[in-house]
All heavy atoms as TSV, in Angstrom:
chain	resi	resn	atom	element	x	y	z
A	1	MET	N	N	0.842	-1.167	0.000
A	1	MET	CA	C	0.000	0.000	0.000
A	1	MET	C	C	0.895	1.241	0.000
A	1	MET	O	O	1.794	1.351	0.826
A	1	MET	CB	C	-0.890	-0.050	1.228
A	1	MET	CG	C	-1.887	1.037	1.303
A	1	MET	SD	S	-3.029	0.665	2.652
A	1	MET	CE	C	-4.467	1.345	1.947
A	2	PRO	N	N	0.659	2.199	-0.887
A	2	PRO	CA	C	1.524	3.371	-0.969
A	2	PRO	C	C	1.346	4.306	0.231
A	2	PRO	O	O	0.254	4.434	0.774
A	2	PRO	CB	C	1.098	4.046	-2.262
A	2	PRO	CG	C	-0.277	3.583	-2.509
A	2	PRO	CD	C	-0.383	2.209	-1.914
A	3	GLN	N	N	2.420	4.927	0.596
A	3	GLN	CA	C	2.390	5.902	1.682
A	3	GLN	C	C	2.460	7.302	1.074
A	3	GLN	O	O	3.328	7.596	0.276
A	3	GLN	CB	C	3.585	5.693	2.620
A	3	GLN	CG	C	3.584	4.360	3.315
A	3	GLN	CD	C	2.451	4.258	4.324
A	3	GLN	OE1	O	2.123	5.206	5.000
A	3	GLN	NE2	N	1.858	3.084	4.391
A	4	HIS	N	N	1.521	8.152	1.442
A	4	HIS	CA	C	1.497	9.526	0.947
A	4	HIS	C	C	2.206	10.413	1.967
A	4	HIS	O	O	1.623	10.805	2.969
A	4	HIS	CB	C	0.072	9.990	0.713
A	4	HIS	CG	C	-0.663	9.141	-0.276
A	4	HIS	ND1	N	-0.401	9.193	-1.616
A	4	HIS	CD2	C	-1.616	8.196	-0.122
A	4	HIS	CE1	C	-1.176	8.330	-2.253
A	4	HIS	NE2	N	-1.929	7.708	-1.351
A	5	THR	N	N	3.468	10.705	1.723
A	5	THR	CA	C	4.258	11.455	2.685
A	5	THR	C	C	4.338	12.941	2.342
A	5	THR	O	O	4.701	13.740	3.183
A	5	THR	CB	C	5.684	10.903	2.765
A	5	THR	OG1	O	6.264	10.949	1.469
A	5	THR	CG2	C	5.674	9.473	3.282
A	6	CYS	N	N	4.039	13.319	1.115
A	6	CYS	CA	C	4.146	14.726	0.729
A	6	CYS	C	C	2.746	15.318	0.557
A	6	CYS	O	O	1.793	14.607	0.281
A	6	CYS	CB	C	4.961	14.877	-0.542
A	6	CYS	SG	S	4.283	13.983	-1.930
A	7	PRO	N	N	2.625	16.645	0.714
A	7	PRO	CA	C	1.325	17.283	0.538
A	7	PRO	C	C	0.856	17.152	-0.915
A	7	PRO	O	O	1.660	16.933	-1.814
A	7	PRO	CB	C	1.572	18.746	0.890
A	7	PRO	CG	C	2.976	18.867	1.282
A	7	PRO	CD	C	3.650	17.566	1.123
A	8	PRO	N	N	-0.433	17.281	-1.161
A	8	PRO	CA	C	-0.953	17.141	-2.522
A	8	PRO	C	C	-0.445	18.238	-3.451
A	8	PRO	O	O	-0.010	19.300	-3.011
A	8	PRO	CB	C	-2.466	17.239	-2.339
A	8	PRO	CG	C	-2.668	17.888	-1.022
A	8	PRO	CD	C	-1.479	17.564	-0.192
A	9	ILE	N	N	-0.521	17.956	-4.748
A	9	ILE	CA	C	-0.076	18.915	-5.759
A	9	ILE	C	C	-1.020	20.108	-5.773
A	9	ILE	O	O	-2.236	19.963	-5.598
A	9	ILE	CB	C	-0.030	18.238	-7.133
A	9	ILE	CG1	C	1.042	17.155	-7.124
A	9	ILE	CG2	C	0.239	19.231	-8.243
A	9	ILE	CD1	C	1.092	16.335	-8.374
A	10	CYS	N	N	-0.484	21.270	-6.008
A	10	CYS	CA	C	-1.260	22.514	-6.036
A	10	CYS	C	C	-2.326	22.434	-7.130
A	10	CYS	O	O	-2.045	22.074	-8.263
A	10	CYS	CB	C	-0.316	23.691	-6.299
A	10	CYS	SG	S	-1.167	25.275	-6.458
A	11	ARG	N	N	-3.566	22.774	-6.791
A	11	ARG	CA	C	-4.645	22.686	-7.765
A	11	ARG	C	C	-4.659	23.864	-8.735
A	11	ARG	O	O	-5.289	23.792	-9.776
A	11	ARG	CB	C	-5.985	22.576	-7.056
A	11	ARG	CG	C	-6.360	23.814	-6.292
A	11	ARG	CD	C	-7.696	23.670	-5.632
A	11	ARG	NE	N	-8.027	24.923	-4.961
A	11	ARG	CZ	C	-9.031	25.084	-4.166
A	11	ARG	NH1	N	-9.830	24.075	-3.946
A	11	ARG	NH2	N	-9.266	26.225	-3.598
A	12	ASP	N	N	-3.981	24.949	-8.401
A	12	ASP	CA	C	-3.952	26.105	-9.293
A	12	ASP	C	C	-2.939	25.948	-10.422
A	12	ASP	O	O	-3.190	26.357	-11.548
A	12	ASP	CB	C	-3.655	27.386	-8.511
A	12	ASP	CG	C	-4.788	27.760	-7.583
A	12	ASP	OD1	O	-5.931	27.372	-7.859
A	12	ASP	OD2	O	-4.532	28.435	-6.583
A	13	CYS	N	N	-1.778	25.344	-10.117
A	13	CYS	CA	C	-0.724	25.229	-11.133
A	13	CYS	C	C	-0.430	23.793	-11.548
A	13	CYS	O	O	0.396	23.559	-12.412
A	13	CYS	CB	C	0.553	25.895	-10.647
A	13	CYS	SG	S	1.306	25.083	-9.227
A	14	ASP	N	N	-1.090	22.809	-10.924
A	14	ASP	CA	C	-0.889	21.383	-11.210
A	14	ASP	C	C	0.561	20.945	-11.070
A	14	ASP	O	O	1.038	20.084	-11.794
A	14	ASP	CB	C	-1.399	21.019	-12.597
A	14	ASP	CG	C	-2.909	21.073	-12.686
A	14	ASP	OD1	O	-3.559	20.792	-11.669
A	14	ASP	OD2	O	-3.436	21.377	-13.772
A	15	GLY	N	N	1.300	21.560	-10.173
A	15	GLY	CA	C	2.682	21.170	-9.918
A	15	GLY	C	C	3.707	21.919	-10.758
A	15	GLY	O	O	4.889	21.834	-10.511
A	16	PHE	N	N	3.255	22.661	-11.776
A	16	PHE	CA	C	4.163	23.475	-12.597
A	16	PHE	C	C	4.172	24.878	-11.998
A	16	PHE	O	O	3.467	25.777	-12.452
A	16	PHE	CB	C	3.701	23.500	-14.054
A	16	PHE	CG	C	3.709	22.140	-14.685
A	16	PHE	CD1	C	2.552	21.385	-14.767
A	16	PHE	CD2	C	4.882	21.622	-15.180
A	16	PHE	CE1	C	2.566	20.134	-15.342
A	16	PHE	CE2	C	4.908	20.359	-15.757
A	16	PHE	CZ	C	3.744	19.615	-15.837
A	17	SER	N	N	5.001	25.074	-10.985
A	17	SER	CA	C	4.895	26.277	-10.159
A	17	SER	C	C	5.559	27.520	-10.742
A	17	SER	O	O	5.240	28.619	-10.352
A	17	SER	CB	C	5.488	25.999	-8.785
A	17	SER	OG	O	6.825	25.578	-8.926
A	18	THR	N	N	6.484	27.361	-11.673
A	18	THR	CA	C	7.171	28.509	-12.263
A	18	THR	C	C	6.954	28.524	-13.762
A	18	THR	O	O	7.088	27.494	-14.422
A	18	THR	CB	C	8.678	28.450	-11.970
A	18	THR	OG1	O	8.861	28.362	-10.550
A	18	THR	CG2	C	9.382	29.686	-12.464
A	19	VAL	N	N	6.603	29.690	-14.298
A	19	VAL	CA	C	6.395	29.832	-15.737
A	19	VAL	C	C	7.301	30.930	-16.274
A	19	VAL	O	O	7.711	31.830	-15.542
A	19	VAL	CB	C	4.925	30.163	-16.078
A	19	VAL	CG1	C	4.012	29.034	-15.685
A	19	VAL	CG2	C	4.489	31.448	-15.422
A	20	ALA	N	N	7.618	30.855	-17.560
A	20	ALA	CA	C	8.392	31.894	-18.235
A	20	ALA	C	C	7.491	32.540	-19.285
A	20	ALA	O	O	6.972	31.867	-20.166
A	20	ALA	CB	C	9.630	31.316	-18.889
A	21	ILE	N	N	7.304	33.834	-19.186
A	21	ILE	CA	C	6.440	34.579	-20.095
A	21	ILE	C	C	7.317	35.473	-20.951
A	21	ILE	O	O	8.133	36.237	-20.434
A	21	ILE	CB	C	5.419	35.426	-19.307
A	21	ILE	CG1	C	4.574	34.520	-18.421
A	21	ILE	CG2	C	4.557	36.243	-20.241
A	21	ILE	CD1	C	3.674	35.266	-17.478
A	22	THR	N	N	7.130	35.392	-22.271
A	22	THR	CA	C	7.912	36.260	-23.163
A	22	THR	C	C	7.271	37.637	-23.198
A	22	THR	O	O	6.054	37.777	-23.179
A	22	THR	CB	C	7.984	35.686	-24.593
A	22	THR	OG1	O	6.655	35.574	-25.100
A	22	THR	CG2	C	8.663	34.353	-24.612
A	23	THR	N	N	8.124	38.664	-23.265
A	23	THR	CA	C	7.633	40.034	-23.274
A	23	THR	C	C	7.432	40.568	-24.681
A	23	THR	O	O	6.839	41.617	-24.861
A	23	THR	CB	C	8.615	40.958	-22.531
A	23	THR	OG1	O	9.872	40.895	-23.183
A	23	THR	CG2	C	8.754	40.547	-21.081
A	24	GLY	N	N	7.932	39.856	-25.682
A	24	GLY	CA	C	7.787	40.317	-27.060
A	24	GLY	C	C	9.004	41.072	-27.559
A	24	GLY	O	O	9.153	41.286	-28.758
A	25	THR	N	N	9.881	41.473	-26.667
A	25	THR	CA	C	11.092	42.183	-27.076
A	25	THR	C	C	12.258	41.213	-27.120
A	25	THR	O	O	12.172	40.097	-26.641
A	25	THR	CB	C	11.418	43.330	-26.095
A	25	THR	OG1	O	11.600	42.778	-24.790
A	25	THR	CG2	C	10.281	44.343	-26.046
A	26	ARG	N	N	13.336	41.650	-27.713
A	26	ARG	CA	C	14.536	40.815	-27.818
A	26	ARG	C	C	15.703	41.483	-27.102
A	26	ARG	O	O	15.803	42.702	-27.039
A	26	ARG	CB	C	14.899	40.578	-29.279
A	26	ARG	CG	C	13.870	39.742	-30.012
A	26	ARG	CD	C	14.404	39.314	-31.369
A	26	ARG	NE	N	13.432	38.496	-32.074
A	26	ARG	CZ	C	13.454	37.165	-32.082
A	26	ARG	NH1	N	14.389	36.525	-31.431
A	26	ARG	NH2	N	12.552	36.482	-32.739
A	27	ASN	N	N	16.587	40.651	-26.574
A	27	ASN	CA	C	17.816	41.139	-25.947
A	27	ASN	C	C	18.813	41.496	-27.047
A	27	ASN	O	O	18.592	41.229	-28.235
A	27	ASN	CB	C	18.402	40.075	-25.022
A	27	ASN	CG	C	17.503	39.795	-23.840
A	27	ASN	OD1	O	16.822	40.688	-23.349
A	27	ASN	ND2	N	17.482	38.561	-23.393
A	28	THR	N	N	19.955	42.072	-26.671
A	28	THR	CA	C	20.955	42.487	-27.655
A	28	THR	C	C	21.578	41.305	-28.385
A	28	THR	O	O	22.031	41.449	-29.519
A	28	THR	CB	C	22.071	43.299	-26.968
A	28	THR	OG1	O	22.617	42.516	-25.905
A	28	THR	CG2	C	21.531	44.595	-26.407
A	29	ASP	N	N	21.562	40.112	-27.775
A	29	ASP	CA	C	22.128	38.935	-28.446
A	29	ASP	C	C	21.099	38.190	-29.304
A	29	ASP	O	O	21.399	37.182	-29.910
A	29	ASP	CB	C	22.756	37.978	-27.431
A	29	ASP	CG	C	21.753	37.456	-26.416
A	29	ASP	OD1	O	20.593	37.916	-26.415
A	29	ASP	OD2	O	22.133	36.577	-25.636
A	30	GLY	N	N	19.876	38.683	-29.368
A	30	GLY	CA	C	18.852	38.099	-30.217
A	30	GLY	C	C	17.880	37.173	-29.514
A	30	GLY	O	O	16.904	36.738	-30.123
A	31	THR	N	N	18.106	36.850	-28.255
A	31	THR	CA	C	17.194	35.979	-27.530
A	31	THR	C	C	15.987	36.770	-27.042
A	31	THR	O	O	16.023	37.994	-26.946
A	31	THR	CB	C	17.894	35.325	-26.325
A	31	THR	OG1	O	18.369	36.361	-25.455
A	31	THR	CG2	C	19.051	34.455	-26.773
A	32	ARG	N	N	14.912	36.064	-26.752
A	32	ARG	CA	C	13.703	36.717	-26.256
A	32	ARG	C	C	13.853	37.105	-24.792
A	32	ARG	O	O	14.424	36.377	-23.990
A	32	ARG	CB	C	12.505	35.780	-26.372
A	32	ARG	CG	C	12.138	35.453	-27.777
A	32	ARG	CD	C	11.081	36.381	-28.239
A	32	ARG	NE	N	10.664	35.987	-29.587
A	32	ARG	CZ	C	9.898	36.724	-30.310
A	32	ARG	NH1	N	9.450	37.860	-29.855
A	32	ARG	NH2	N	9.557	36.342	-31.516
A	33	ALA	N	N	13.304	38.256	-24.441
A	33	ALA	CA	C	13.280	38.691	-23.039
A	33	ALA	C	C	12.101	38.004	-22.357
A	33	ALA	O	O	10.977	38.035	-22.851
A	33	ALA	CB	C	13.135	40.203	-22.965
A	34	THR	N	N	12.363	37.345	-21.234
A	34	THR	CA	C	11.316	36.609	-20.529
A	34	THR	C	C	11.221	37.042	-19.070
A	34	THR	O	O	12.179	37.548	-18.488
A	34	THR	CB	C	11.576	35.087	-20.556
A	34	THR	OG1	O	12.833	34.836	-19.955
A	34	THR	CG2	C	11.563	34.552	-21.975
A	35	LEU	N	N	10.058	36.823	-18.505
A	35	LEU	CA	C	9.809	37.044	-17.083
A	35	LEU	C	C	9.543	35.689	-16.450
A	35	LEU	O	O	8.781	34.892	-16.985
A	35	LEU	CB	C	8.595	37.941	-16.875
A	35	LEU	CG	C	8.666	39.351	-17.440
A	35	LEU	CD1	C	7.316	40.032	-17.295
A	35	LEU	CD2	C	9.732	40.138	-16.729
A	36	SER	N	N	10.135	35.416	-15.318
A	36	SER	CA	C	9.915	34.177	-14.603
A	36	SER	C	C	9.007	34.463	-13.414
A	36	SER	O	O	9.350	35.261	-12.541
A	36	SER	CB	C	11.250	33.601	-14.132
A	36	SER	OG	O	11.034	32.411	-13.447
A	37	LEU	N	N	7.828	33.818	-13.383
A	37	LEU	CA	C	6.838	34.070	-12.337
A	37	LEU	C	C	6.490	32.783	-11.608
A	37	LEU	O	O	6.436	31.715	-12.203
A	37	LEU	CB	C	5.576	34.673	-12.942
A	37	LEU	CG	C	5.759	35.996	-13.675
A	37	LEU	CD1	C	4.472	36.405	-14.351
A	37	LEU	CD2	C	6.214	37.068	-12.713
A	38	ASP	N	N	6.217	32.906	-10.304
A	38	ASP	CA	C	5.825	31.767	-9.481
A	38	ASP	C	C	4.319	31.784	-9.257
A	38	ASP	O	O	3.671	32.828	-9.313
A	38	ASP	CB	C	6.524	31.815	-8.118
A	38	ASP	CG	C	8.009	31.598	-8.222
A	38	ASP	OD1	O	8.442	30.926	-9.170
A	38	ASP	OD2	O	8.741	32.100	-7.350
A	39	CYS	N	N	3.769	30.617	-8.967
A	39	CYS	CA	C	2.349	30.475	-8.658
A	39	CYS	C	C	2.043	31.228	-7.361
A	39	CYS	O	O	2.788	31.138	-6.391
A	39	CYS	CB	C	2.006	28.992	-8.517
A	39	CYS	SG	S	0.320	28.665	-7.977
A	40	ARG	N	N	0.942	31.948	-7.346
A	40	ARG	CA	C	0.577	32.716	-6.154
A	40	ARG	C	C	0.055	31.823	-5.030
A	40	ARG	O	O	0.241	32.110	-3.856
A	40	ARG	CB	C	-0.495	33.737	-6.492
A	40	ARG	CG	C	-0.023	34.839	-7.375
A	40	ARG	CD	C	-1.142	35.815	-7.621
A	40	ARG	NE	N	-0.756	36.823	-8.587
A	40	ARG	CZ	C	-1.580	37.726	-9.039
A	40	ARG	NH1	N	-2.831	37.745	-8.640
A	40	ARG	NH2	N	-1.152	38.617	-9.917
A	41	ALA	N	N	-0.617	30.745	-5.393
A	41	ALA	CA	C	-1.237	29.886	-4.375
A	41	ALA	C	C	-0.194	29.111	-3.573
A	41	ALA	O	O	-0.259	29.043	-2.352
A	41	ALA	CB	C	-2.216	28.921	-5.028
A	42	CYS	N	N	0.780	28.506	-4.256
A	42	CYS	CA	C	1.763	27.674	-3.553
A	42	CYS	C	C	3.110	28.369	-3.384
A	42	CYS	O	O	4.032	27.809	-2.816
A	42	CYS	CB	C	1.961	26.354	-4.293
A	42	CYS	SG	S	2.677	26.527	-5.935
A	43	LYS	N	N	3.237	29.587	-3.897
A	43	LYS	CA	C	4.455	30.394	-3.786
A	43	LYS	C	C	5.680	29.711	-4.390
A	43	LYS	O	O	6.784	29.780	-3.869
A	43	LYS	CB	C	4.710	30.772	-2.338
A	43	LYS	CG	C	3.618	31.666	-1.777
A	43	LYS	CD	C	3.851	31.979	-0.336
A	43	LYS	CE	C	2.798	32.888	0.224
A	43	LYS	NZ	N	1.453	32.356	0.198
A	44	GLY	N	N	5.457	28.982	-5.495
A	44	GLY	CA	C	6.561	28.386	-6.221
A	44	GLY	C	C	7.021	27.029	-5.750
A	44	GLY	O	O	8.020	26.521	-6.215
A	45	THR	N	N	6.286	26.389	-4.842
A	45	THR	CA	C	6.697	25.076	-4.363
A	45	THR	C	C	6.089	23.938	-5.174
A	45	THR	O	O	6.640	22.847	-5.206
A	45	THR	CB	C	6.318	24.881	-2.888
A	45	THR	OG1	O	4.901	24.963	-2.767
A	45	THR	CG2	C	6.995	25.903	-2.009
A	46	GLY	N	N	4.929	24.157	-5.776
A	46	GLY	CA	C	4.243	23.115	-6.524
A	46	GLY	C	C	3.374	22.227	-5.661
A	46	GLY	O	O	2.681	21.352	-6.154
A	47	ARG	N	N	3.417	22.420	-4.371
A	47	ARG	CA	C	2.628	21.631	-3.422
A	47	ARG	C	C	1.690	22.551	-2.657
A	47	ARG	O	O	2.036	23.678	-2.331
A	47	ARG	CB	C	3.525	20.898	-2.422
A	47	ARG	CG	C	4.542	20.021	-3.067
A	47	ARG	CD	C	3.902	18.780	-3.539
A	47	ARG	NE	N	4.896	17.912	-4.180
A	47	ARG	CZ	C	4.574	16.797	-4.770
A	47	ARG	NH1	N	3.328	16.411	-4.802
A	47	ARG	NH2	N	5.492	16.064	-5.343
A	48	GLN	N	N	0.501	22.067	-2.362
A	48	GLN	CA	C	-0.483	22.847	-1.634
A	48	GLN	C	C	-0.563	22.340	-0.208
A	48	GLN	O	O	-0.767	21.150	0.023
A	48	GLN	CB	C	-1.850	22.728	-2.308
A	48	GLN	CG	C	-2.878	23.675	-1.781
A	48	GLN	CD	C	-2.630	25.106	-2.181
A	48	GLN	OE1	O	-2.003	25.380	-3.183
A	48	GLN	NE2	N	-3.094	26.021	-1.386
A	49	LEU	N	N	-0.405	23.205	0.745
A	49	LEU	CA	C	-0.540	22.826	2.156
A	49	LEU	C	C	-2.003	22.737	2.518
A	49	LEU	O	O	-2.825	23.481	1.985
A	49	LEU	CB	C	0.166	23.851	3.042
A	49	LEU	CG	C	1.673	23.959	2.851
A	49	LEU	CD1	C	2.233	25.077	3.717
A	49	LEU	CD2	C	2.354	22.658	3.189
A	50	PRO	N	N	-2.380	21.849	3.406
A	50	PRO	CA	C	-3.794	21.763	3.811
A	50	PRO	C	C	-4.233	23.047	4.495
A	50	PRO	O	O	-3.448	23.715	5.166
A	50	PRO	CB	C	-3.843	20.584	4.763
A	50	PRO	CG	C	-2.431	20.301	5.136
A	50	PRO	CD	C	-1.567	20.880	4.083
A	51	ALA	N	N	-5.490	23.386	4.296
A	51	ALA	CA	C	-6.043	24.613	4.897
A	51	ALA	C	C	-6.085	24.469	6.410
A	51	ALA	O	O	-6.352	23.394	6.954
A	51	ALA	CB	C	-7.431	24.874	4.354
A	52	ALA	N	N	-5.810	25.551	7.078
A	52	ALA	CA	C	-5.858	25.547	8.537
A	52	ALA	C	C	-7.309	25.393	9.000
A	52	ALA	O	O	-8.222	25.951	8.417
A	52	ALA	CB	C	-5.267	26.833	9.086
A	53	GLN	N	N	-7.505	24.645	10.043
A	53	GLN	CA	C	-8.838	24.444	10.557
A	53	GLN	C	C	-9.151	25.512	11.581
A	53	GLN	O	O	-8.263	25.990	12.297
A	53	GLN	CB	C	-8.955	23.063	11.210
A	53	GLN	CG	C	-8.768	21.945	10.226
A	53	GLN	CD	C	-8.841	20.593	10.920
A	53	GLN	OE1	O	-8.942	20.519	12.142
A	53	GLN	NE2	N	-8.792	19.545	10.138
A	54	LEU	N	N	-10.413	25.902	11.635
A	54	LEU	CA	C	-10.828	26.900	12.601
A	54	LEU	C	C	-10.901	26.274	13.986
A	54	LEU	O	O	-11.366	25.152	14.152
A	54	LEU	CB	C	-12.189	27.477	12.218
A	54	LEU	CG	C	-12.226	28.253	10.908
A	54	LEU	CD1	C	-13.663	28.678	10.619
A	54	LEU	CD2	C	-11.333	29.470	10.991
A	55	VAL	N	N	-10.457	27.021	14.970
A	55	VAL	CA	C	-10.485	26.548	16.360
A	55	VAL	C	C	-11.402	27.447	17.139
A	55	VAL	O	O	-11.287	28.678	17.091
A	55	VAL	CB	C	-9.062	26.564	16.974
A	55	VAL	CG1	C	-9.110	26.142	18.422
A	55	VAL	CG2	C	-8.141	25.679	16.186
A	56	ARG	N	N	-12.324	26.833	17.847
A	56	ARG	CA	C	-13.254	27.629	18.644
A	56	ARG	C	C	-12.590	27.981	19.968
A	56	ARG	O	O	-12.133	27.108	20.700
A	56	ARG	CB	C	-14.522	26.843	18.893
A	56	ARG	CG	C	-15.539	27.641	19.629
A	56	ARG	CD	C	-16.820	26.879	19.732
A	56	ARG	NE	N	-17.763	27.655	20.534
A	56	ARG	CZ	C	-18.971	27.299	20.775
A	56	ARG	NH1	N	-19.436	26.176	20.287
A	56	ARG	NH2	N	-19.753	28.049	21.514
A	57	ALA	N	N	-12.560	29.259	20.260
A	57	ALA	CA	C	-11.959	29.720	21.511
A	57	ALA	C	C	-13.070	30.173	22.464
A	57	ALA	O	O	-14.079	30.722	22.037
A	57	ALA	CB	C	-11.007	30.863	21.244
A	58	GLY	N	N	-12.864	29.963	23.700
A	58	GLY	CA	C	-13.851	30.387	24.682
A	58	GLY	C	C	-14.828	29.266	25.006
A	58	GLY	O	O	-14.530	28.099	24.892
A	59	ARG	N	N	-16.040	29.630	25.387
A	59	ARG	CA	C	-17.045	28.632	25.790
A	59	ARG	C	C	-17.704	28.003	24.628
A	59	ARG	O	O	-18.186	28.226	23.725
A	59	ARG	CB	C	-18.079	29.262	26.692
A	59	ARG	CG	C	-17.485	29.680	27.987
A	59	ARG	CD	C	-18.562	30.205	28.867
A	59	ARG	NE	N	-17.949	30.731	30.082
A	59	ARG	CZ	C	-18.610	31.032	31.133
A	59	ARG	NH1	N	-19.914	30.870	31.160
A	59	ARG	NH2	N	-18.005	31.484	32.183
């Protein structure tokens, strides 16, 4: 039986946490200028942490 030791894959990015977006311009050597962005939900880890549970305080 498999053991699940790591948190589940992020549902927003499906585990592909970093993307490269071309800006449309070219650098001086002829390559495309790109921006590297991380997923906002998992902050670039590719894994989603379980949501914190609410705790009732008081009576």
